[in-house]
N, C-alpha and C positions, 0 to 999 in steps of 0.2 A: 747121862743127861735126862733120860727118860724118868728115872727114879727121882731126880731133883725136881723136874717139872710136876710129877705126881705130888710130891710133898708140898710144893708151892701152891698148887691149885686147891688142895685140901685146906691149907692154911688160909688162903684168900677167901675161900668159901665161908669159913667160920667167921672171919672178920666182916664180910659183907652182910651175913645174916645178922650179926649183932648190930651193925650200923643201921640196917633197915628196920629191924625190930624196934630200935630206939625211936623211930619216927611215929609209931602207932600208939595213940593214946589209949586204945582199947587193951593194950598189953597182950594182943594176940601174938602167938609164937608161930614160927615156921614148923610145918610138919616135916620131919626128916625121914626119908624113905630110902633105905639102902637096898639095892638090888644086885643080883648076880646073874650074869648071862647063863642061859640054860646049857650052852656048850662049854661052860667053864672058862671062856676066853674074856675074863674081865668083869668089872663091876662098876657101879655108879652110886652116887648119893644125890637124890633129888630133894631139895629143900623148897617147899612151896607154901605160900601163905595166900589164902583166899578170903574174900569178904571181910577184910579188916577195915578199920575206920579210916586210915590214911591210904592203905594200899589195897586196891580192889583185887589185884592178883600180882604176885611176884614169885619168880622162880630163880633159884641159884643152884645150878646143876654141875656136878663133876662127873666126868666119864673117863675111865681108864680101861680101854678095851683093845683087843687084837682080833685078827681074823685074816681071811683071804680076800683080796680085792676082786670084786665081781667084774665081768666084762664091761658092764655099764659104767662102773666107777673108774676103771682104767681108761676108758675112752674119754671120759670127762677130764681126767687129769692130763692125758696126752693132748687133748684139743686146746687146753688153755696155755700150754707152754711148750715150745719146741724142744728145750733141753730135757724136759720130762719124757717126751715122745722118743728121744734118742736113748735115754737110759732104761726105759721100760719096754724091752723088746717084745714084739707081738707073739713071738714063739715061746715065751716063758710065762709062768704064773708067778704072782707075787703076793706076799703077806704084808700086813701092816700092823702097827701098834700106835696108839695115840693116847695122850693124857691131855685133858682140856677142861676148861670151865666155861659155862654159858650162863648168862644173866639176862633176864628181861623183867622190867618193873613197869606195871600199869597202875599208876595212882588213881584214887577215886576222884579227887577234885580236877575238873577239866583244866584248871590253870596250871596244874603241876604236870610237867612233861613225862611222857614215857621214855625209857631208855633201854638200851641193849648193849651188852658187852660180852666178848668172848676172847679167850687166848688158848692156844693149843700148840703142842709139839707133835709132829707127825713123822713117822719113820716107815720106810718101805724096804722089805728084805726079799731076796730071792726065795722062792718056796723051796723047802727042804734044804736050805743052806746049812753048812756046818755050824755047830754052836760056836759063837764068838765072832763069826764073820760080820763085819760092819754093814750097816744099811746101804742099800744101793743109793738111796737119797733120803735126806731128812731136812725138814724146814719148820719154821714157826709161822703161824698165822693168827689173825685176830683183829681186834679193834674195838671201838666204842662209838655209839652214835646216839643223837638226841632226836626225839619225835614229839614236839609239842603240838597241842591243838590250838593253843594261843601263844603268839610269839611275844616274848619279852627280850629285848635286845641285850639287856644286862645278863640274863640267864645264858643266852647263846655265847656271849663274849667270855663269861666265866668258864663255861664247859670247854669251849675250844682252846682258850688260853691255857687252862690247866693241862690239857692233853699236849699242846704244843710245848709247854715247858718240859714235860716228861720226854718228849721226842728230842728236843734240842740238846738235852743232857747227853745224848748218844750220837746223834747225827743231825746236823742242821737241815739236811735234805729230806728227812723223814716226814716231818709234818706236811710240808707242801705236797710231797708225793702222795702221802697216804690220805690227805684230805681230798685231793683230786680223785684218787681211786675210790674213796668212800662215796663221793657225790655220784660217780659213774655207776658204781656197783649197786647202791641202794636206790634204784630207779624203777618205778612202775612205768615200764615202757608204754603200756596200753593207755595210761592216763597222761603221759608226758609230764610227770612230776617226780621229784624224789620222795622217798618215804618220810623223811623229816628234814632237819637242817644240818645233817651230817655230823662229822667227827673225824675219825681215822679208820682206815681199813687196809689191811695187807694180807697177802697169802704167798706161799712158796718162798718165804723169806730165808735165803741162805747166802746172803752176800758178805757175811762176816763169820768169824770163828763162832762156834756154837756157844761158847761162854759169853761172848759179847751180846749175842742175840738173846740169850736167856736173861741177861741183866736188863736189856731193853724190855722184853716182855714182862719181867718182874716189876719194873718201875711203872710201866704203862698200866698194868693191872692194878697196882696200888693207887695210881692217880685217879682211877674211876671213882673211888669213894669220895675224894675231895672234889671231883668235878661235879658229881651228880647229887649226892645226898643233901647238901645245903640248898639245892634248888627245890626239892620236895618240901623241906622244912620251911622254906620261904613262902611257898604257894599253897600248902595243903589246907590252911584254914580260911582262905579267901572266900567270901560269899559268892554264890553263883545261882543261876536259875535253870529251868528246864531247857531253855534255849542253848546255853553253854553245854549242858550235859548231852543234848542231842547232837551237837556238832562234834563233841569229843567221840561219841559212838560212831559217827560217820567216818572220822579220821581213823578210828580203830579198824573200821572195815577195810580201809585202804592199806593199813599196816598188815592185816591178815592176807590181803591179796598178794602182797610182795612175798611174804613168808611161804605161801603155798604155791605160788607160780614160779618165782625166780630164785629163791634162796638156795645156794649150793649146799649148805650145811644140812638143810631140811631134806634136800633130795638125796644127799649121801646117806643120811640116816635111814631114810625110808627104803633105800636100795640094799642096806646092809642086812644079811640074813640073821634072824634072831634079834633084830633091833627092838628096843623098848619104845613103843609108839607113844606112850603117855609122856615120857620124858622129851622126846623129839618135838612133840606138839605143845610143850609147856609154854612156848613163846606166844601162843595165840591168847588174845584177851578173853576175859570171862564173858564180856558182853560186847556186841558190835551192832552196827545199824547200816542198812543200805536203803537210801531213798532214791526214787527215780528222778533224774535230772535236777538233783540239788545244786543250786548256784547261790552263793551268798550275795548279799547287797553290796554294791560297789563301795569301796573305802570303809567297809565294816571291819572289825577285828578279824572275822573269819576270812574276809577277802585279803587282808594283810598276810595271813598265814598262807593262803594259796599262792600269792605273788612270790613269797619267800621260797616255796618249794618248786616254783617253776623257773627259778634262776639259781645262781650261786652267789654267795656272799663271803667276803673275807671278814671273819669275826675276831681276828686277832690283831695285836699291835705289831 
C-alpha cells in the first residue's frame, strides 16, 4: 500500500502542476526541486511557483520519508487518540514511513481564494522489527480547505459540493464528519475565527480496509483539481484596488498565524530530525500584513468575510 500511495501522489503532483500552470498567462513554470534526506531515509519533490501573473506563490510538494519517531512526536500521537496510546507502548521505540502530497496556492488577485490540500498514508513499525513484520498501525489523513479574502457564495458552494460528492461516493457519513472536523481543526483560537471557510479534514483514518481507504483518498485528491482550479480561473482577472490588496495581505497574516502556531503537520515536520525546512514552510505566503487593531466597516465585503469565519455554514445541497 505504501508503494501505491507513493505512485499516486507523484502522479497527482504532475497533474496539479499542469492544471495550475495553465492558469498563468505569463507561462511561468513551476521550479521542480528534488531532494534527498541526508540520512538516506527518503526523498521529496518540491514544485514551487513564485511571482507569477496569476499565482503569487504556489507549492505542490511530495514527500516519501521514513525515520524514528521522536519522543515529542510520539507524545502528540498518543495524546490525540486513546487507541494510539495503547498500541504505542512507552517502553518501546518506533519507526515510521509516510508518503504524502501537500499543496498550498496563494493567487495574486484578492478575489481569488487561497487553497490547501494534503493526503498521506502513515505507517508505524516497531523499531528493529524483523523484515516483513506488518506495521503496528497505519492510517490515512488529509483533506482540502478554502481560504478566501472575499466571500463569493457560489465559489464556496462549488468547492464544498465537489468535495461532498467525492466523499459520498465512499461513505455518506464522511462529508459531515470531515467538514465538522475541518471547521474545528482550522481555527485560530486566539482570534476566535476559522482560517477560512473550511472543506474536509481527517486524520488517523483506519475504519475500513486499506484498499477502501486508498480509493477514497485517491478520489478525494483528484476532486481537488475540479473543486479549486475553476475558482481561480473565474476570479483571477477581476479588477481590484489597493484596498482589496491590503485586506488580502491581512488575511494572509492570519493564515500564517495558524500554520506556525497550531498546524500539526508543520509541528511534526519541524520536530523531525533532518527535516527540509524550506519544504515544510512552503505553505507560508510570499507576502503578508499585520495592522494594529484593523476592523472593517460594518456590512462591507471585508466584514462579510469576517462574519463567515466566525460561524459555520452549510454550503452544500
